[in-house]
N, C-alpha and C positions, 0 to 999 in steps of 0.2 A: 504494500500500500504506500502511496506517496501523495503529498498534497502541497500546494503553494501556501506557505505560512504568511508571507508578505510579498505583495506585488511591488516591483520596482519600475524603473523607467523601461518602457518597451524597446527603446532604441539603444540604450547604453548601460543599463544597470548591471553591476557585477552580481554573480550568482554565488550564494553560500548554501551548502548542503548539510543538514543535520541528518545523521544516520542513527536512528533510535534503535537500540538493541532490545528494547522491551523488557529489560531487567533493571531499570533505573539508571542505566548508563547510555552514553552516546559518544559519537565522534562528531566533530564539526570540520568540514572541509571548505576552503575558500580558494579563490584564484591565486595561483603561485605568482610570486614577483617575476617581473620580466615578461618575456613572451608568453602569450596565452596558450600557444600550441608548440609542441616540439617539432623537430624536423620531419617526423613521420605523420604529422597532422593530428596527433592526439592532444586533447586538452590537458593542460598541466594544472594540478591541484596541490595544495599544501594542507596538511593536517593542522588545524588551529586549536582543537581540543583533542589531545591524544597524549598518553593513553586515555582510554575512555574516561570521560568525566560525567558529570550529571547534566541533565537537560537545563537545569537552572544556571550552571556555569556557562553553557553554550549560549543561552539567551542573554546572560549578562554581557558577554563579549559582543554579541550582535547588537545589543542596545548601545554599547559604546561606539561601535562602527557606524550605526545609523545616525548618530549625532554629526558625523563628518561626511557620510555618504547616504543621504535619504533615498537615493535611487536604487539601492541594492535590493536584490531578490533573496528570499529565504525559502528553500524547499526542504521538506522533511520526508524521509523514507523510513519505513520499518525494515530492519534487517537483523533478526535475531541470530543469524549465523555469523555476524560481525563482518560480512563482506560488503563493500560499497556496491550498491545496486546501480552503478553508472559506469560508463567507460571513461577512460582517461588515465593519465600517469600521475601517481602521487609522488611528488618530488621532495617532500619534507614533512 
């Protein structure tokens, strides 16, 4: 299951992904610094809450980010197997 938690700017908002493990923990992924895609065309992500933290920790970080970038998007997926349910390269 996945849902848009916060809609950002359609033309330019950065995307942040909460991966909810349904056990009280989650990971938060955001755009990696630098190029958005690697040389093979894969989107680059960075783990912003890792090892798994709580959803409250992820939301607190996102609230801070929203103060500086109100155009960002937040999407949440359920992933009890701890695997990110999206394609891309996690670089950090």
